[in-house]
C-alpha positions in Angstrom: 31.4 -16.0 25.3 34.6 -14.0 25.4 35.7 -12.9 22.2 39.5 -13.8 20.6 41.9 -11.6 19.5 44.8 -13.5 18.0 48.9 -11.9 17.7 50.8 -13.8 16.0 54.6 -12.8 16.9 56.2 -15.9 15.4 59.8 -15.2 13.9 60.0 -11.5 15.5 63.1 -11.3 17.8 63.1 -10.0 21.4 61.7 -7.7 22.6 59.1 -7.1 20.1 56.9 -10.1 21.1 56.6 -8.8 24.4 56.2 -5.1 23.5 53.6 -6.3 20.7 51.4 -8.5 23.3 51.6 -6.0 26.3 50.2 -3.2 23.5 47.7 -5.4 22.6 46.6 -6.2 26.5 46.0 -2.4 27.1 43.2 -2.2 24.7 41.7 -5.8 25.4 37.9 -4.8 26.0 36.7 -6.8 29.2 34.6 -9.6 27.2 37.7 -10.4 25.3 40.7 -12.6 25.5 44.2 -12.7 23.8 45.9 -15.6 21.9 49.4 -15.3 21.4 51.1 -17.1 18.8 54.8 -17.8 19.5 57.7 -19.7 18.3 59.2 -20.3 21.8 57.7 -20.2 25.0 57.8 -16.4 26.8 58.8 -17.6 30.2 59.8 -13.6 30.8 56.2 -12.6 29.9 54.4 -14.5 32.9 55.4 -12.6 36.0 54.6 -9.4 34.0 51.4 -10.9 33.3 50.6 -12.2 37.0 51.8 -8.5 38.4 49.1 -7.0 36.2 46.4 -9.1 36.9 46.1 -11.2 33.8 45.8 -15.0 33.8 47.5 -17.4 31.5 47.3 -20.8 29.8 50.3 -21.9 27.7 50.0 -24.9 25.2 52.5 -26.4 22.5 50.6 -26.7 19.3 51.5 -29.5 16.7 53.3 -27.0 14.8 55.6 -26.6 17.5 54.7 -23.3 18.2 53.2 -21.9 21.6 49.9 -20.5 22.0 49.2 -18.6 25.0 45.5 -17.4 26.0 45.7 -14.5 28.1 42.8 -13.0 30.0 41.8 -10.4 33.1 41.7 -12.0 36.4 38.4 -11.4 38.0 38.9 -9.5 41.3 38.4 -11.7 44.6 34.9 -11.1 45.9 34.6 -9.2 49.0 
């Protein structure tokens, strides 16, 4: 089972949330995934994650925050 690291960027002004999550991803171990908690949906982050080989899943939490789970995509076989 993958280990989860949580980064809470609620209340931070742009570009600090993106800077923090990208820094956290740079130090993510292969067996880890990141859960980002944000007060808004970080739509500009998604293309960056896709380009860098990360998958992501976004859910709106009960407290109207967004939880974005981010993990490294598995390389395509062959």
